[in-house]
N, C-alpha and C positions, 0 to 999 in steps of 0.2 A: 679771332684768329681762326684758321681752317680747322684745327683741332677741336675746337668747341662745337662744330657743326655735326660731328658724327655721334650719334647716341651710343654709349657704352654702358652695359650693365655694371652696377656697382653694388658690392655687398659690404656694408660697414659691420665689422666686429670688434669686440673690445680687444681681442689678441690674435692677430693674424697668424702668430706661430701655432697656437693651439687650433685654429680653424683650418689651416691647411690640409692636415692629414684626412680629417673626415670628408672635406670637401673634395679633395683629390680622390679619395675612394669612391665618392658617389659618382664623380664625373667620369671615372674609367670603369664603371659598373662593378665595384667591389671586386678587384682581381683575385683577392686572397680567397674569394668564395670559389674559385675555379683552380687553385693551386694546392698542392700538397707541400708542406713546408717542414723541414727538419733542422733544428740547430744543434750543433755539437759542441760541447765545452769540456773543459778539464785540462790537466796539465800535459798528458801524453796521449798520442793516438788519434787526434782530431783529423789530420789528413788522411791517415789510413782509414778510419771510419767513415769519414766523408766519401772518399773514393769507392769504398764498398757499397754504400747507399746508393751512389750514383750508378755503379756498375749493374746492381740488382734491378733499379728502376729502369735502366735503359734496356736491360734483358727483357723486361716486361713490356717494352715498347713504349715507354715514356719519354718525353723530351726532358732533358734535365738542364739545370743550371747550377753551378757552384761557385762560391766565393771563399777564398782562403788565403793564407799567408803565401802560398806558392802560386797564386793566380786566380783568375776567374775563367769560367767556361760557360757556353751555351751550347748544348748538343755537341758536336765535334769541334767546335771553334773556340780556340783559347782568345781570351780578350786581355788586352794590355791594361794594366793599372799601376799606379806608383804608390799605393797605400797598402798597409797591412790591415789586417782585420783587428 
């Protein structure tokens, strides 16, 4: 068939789920090496803390992104989502 005539690289791994993260990381030039990440956990104050961190980083000239129960943002743009964290 015509699909068998185009050579496609194949990487066989024992567990594709475990291979996906490191492969994606390498393919996209390890994006976490270029990002500052902060996780906020606890019972109360997560949204307030996240917004304070976001505000400080933006005041310093950084482009920020947040994900939380009240929504997700990248810079000044709100992103719709239908799941909570």
